[in-house]
N, C-alpha and C positions, 0 to 999 in steps of 0.2 A: 318293522313294518314298511320300511321304505320300498321293499320289492313289490309291495301290494299297491304302489301308487303309479300313476301315470308317469312315463319317463319325460315327456313334454308336455306339461300342462299350462295353461294361461289362467293362473289363480289369483283370485281376488285377494286382498290383504285379510289374514286369518283362516282362509278357507282350506289350505293344505293342513294346517295344524288341527283345524276341527275334523277334518277327514281321518285324520291319523288317529284322534282320540276316540272317534266314533268306532272305528274298525277294532280298536283295542278292547272295547266293551263287548264286542260280538266275536271277536277271534277264537277259534278252536271248535265252535258248536254249529255255526250257520253253514248251510249248503243251499246256494241259491237255485240249483236244479229241483231240489226237493220241495223247495218253497214254491216255485212256479208250477210244478208237477201236482201239488196239493190243491192249488188255487182251481186250475183247471180241470182236474179230477172231480172235485166238488161240484164245479159248474157244469161239466160234462154228464155226469152222473144225473144231476138235477135236471137238465134238459131233456135228457132221455127218459127219465120218469114221467116228467109233465107231458111230453110228447106221446106217451104210450096211452094218455087218458083222452086224447082228441078222436072223435069219431064222427064221420059223416058232417064234414065242415060245410058250412053254407058260405057263399061268396062274400056276404056283408059282414061275416064274423071276422074276416081277415082286416077290416077296417081299424081294428083295436091295435094292429101293429104300428102303423105308422103315428096313430094317436099317442100310443105308448112312447115312441121313440121321441117324439117332441116333447112330451112332458118329462121323461127321463134326462132329455138333455138340459132342461130348465131345472130340474132338480140338482143334477151335477153342477151346474153354474151356481145355484142358491147355496149349497151345502160348501162348496169350494170358498164362496165370498164370506158367507156368514157363519160358518163354522170352523172350517180349517185355518182361516186367517183372524178368527175371533175367540179370546179364552172365555167361553160361556160357562155356565154353573150347573147345566143338566148333565145327568150321567154319561161318562165318556167323552164328553165334549172336550174338556181341557187335555185329555190324552191325545184326542185327534189333532188339536191346535199344536200341543208340543211336538207330535211326530212330524206334522207337515211344516209349520212356520219356524219352529225353533230348531229342527234337525233337517228335514229336506231341503229347505231353502237355505241352510247353511253349507249343507254338503255340496250343492249344486247352485252355482251362479250362473248369470248370463254370460260370464267370462269363460266358465269351464262347466259344462253340462254333462260330461262323461262319466260313465262307470270305468273304473279301472279294471274291472273284472268281474266275475260271477259272485264274488264276495260282497260286492256293493249292491246287489239287487234288494236286498232288505230294506234300503233307505227310500225306494221307490214303490215297490209292491205292497199291497196291503196285506195284513196278516190274513192267513186262510180262514180263521174263524170268523173275520169280518163278512165273508160272502155267505156264510151259514146265517148270520144276524141278519143280514140284508134280505135273504130269501125268507127267513122265519118272521121277522118283525115288520119288515115295510113291505114286501110283495104278497105273503101269504093271506093276511086280512082282505086285501083287495081282490084276490082269487076267490074268496068266499063270499064278498059283496057282488062281484060280477056273475058270479054262479048263480046267485039268488034273484038278481035284477034282470039280467040279459040272458046268458046261457054258460054252461059250462065249458063249451069250447073257447068262448071268449075269455074266461077266467083263466085256463090253461096257456092260451096265447099270450096274455098279458105277462104271465109270470115266464114264459119262455123268453119273451122280449126283454123283460127287466133283467133276468139273468145274462141273457147274450149282450145286453148293452153293458152290464158290470164287467164282463170279460173284455169286450171291446175297449173300454176304458183303460183297463189294465195294459191291454196290447199297445194303445196309442201312447200311454205315459211312458211306457217301456221304451218303445221307439224313440221318444223324445231325448233319452239319455243313453243311447247306443252311439258308437262311434260313426262318423259320417261314412256312407257306403253308397254304392250304386242304387240300391233298392230305396232306402229312406230319402235320398236326394230326389229321386225321379217319381215315387209313388204319389199320385194324387190323393189329397187328404192327409197323408202322413207328412209330406214336406211342408204343407201348410200349417199342421199343428206343431210341428218341430220349430218353426219361426215363431209362431204364436206364444208356445210355451216358454221358449227361450226369453223372449221379450218380458214375459210375465215374471221370471226370475231376476230381473232387474229390480233392486231394492227400492228404488223411486216409484215404481208403479205396481209392485206385487200385490198390495193390500186392496187395490182398486180396479185393476184392469186386467184383461185377458185370462178370465176365470174357466172358460170351457177347455176340456181336454180331449174331447172327442172331434167334435165338429163346432165351429164358433158361432152356432146359431144364437145362443142366449147372449153371447157378448155383442152380437150385432144388434139384436132386439131390445137390449137395454142400454145400448150405447156405452159399453164398458170395455170395447175394443180399442186396440191403439191404431186401428185403420180407418181410413175415411174412404170406405168402398161400399158397394152394395152386397146383398147376400150371396149372389153367385161369385162375386169377387172375393168375398171372404172364404167362400169354401175352397176356392181353386187359386188363391194367391200365391201358394208355395213360399219361396224365400224372398220373394219381391219386397222391398223396402219402400219402393217409390211412393206407397199410399200412406206411409206412417205419418199420424197426425203431428203438426208442427208444434202444439202446444203441450205434448207429452212431457211429463215431469220426471224424465228418467234420470238416474244416477249416471253420470257422464264419466266417473272416475274408472 
């Protein structure tokens, strides 16, 4: 398994051994491209289907899009902080906690955030069925409600937005764990979330700070960011560490 690892990695104590053990459990059957393709196939087919139901949209119906994006960002913050980092007892919660805190955060640390290859994508991407559950259980009921209370277009725009946001989450998180390159280093929002998420992988703050993985709106709003900046500064901070709070309880090892 040594040939599957980074040739020069800045590994935290025990991290390299965990990565080796994790790969041994999936070696031989996993294909990262198929995994990624399944997620975006489900999402793309869903968005196409939902879009086909929109007819003669009225201007005010578009307002559901920014409203949904805001609430999706807050939901992302909430589920990361209170489900992915806490072993709760409702169905599926412990599996989410195990996959994220006990696996993902052991596989990647602030010291070494990179995939060694496509064989490592499994530890970051959600299982393909998670998107199907997200659409059917979390989004579809709201579509029915919005269709009855406001309009069918608002309902369909809502589920298009939530599904798109889910795919955006996967893209942004994926970009946090690729090797440094000219695109991720200079692309606004992506360079911001790379620093934001790498700081979150510091074991000293991972349970309490930097919970967002798309845009750090929730972290700014609820004071769980490691930065002392305004909203605009949070969104366009990039790799800048000038504004990191002095009282952050980060692990210095």
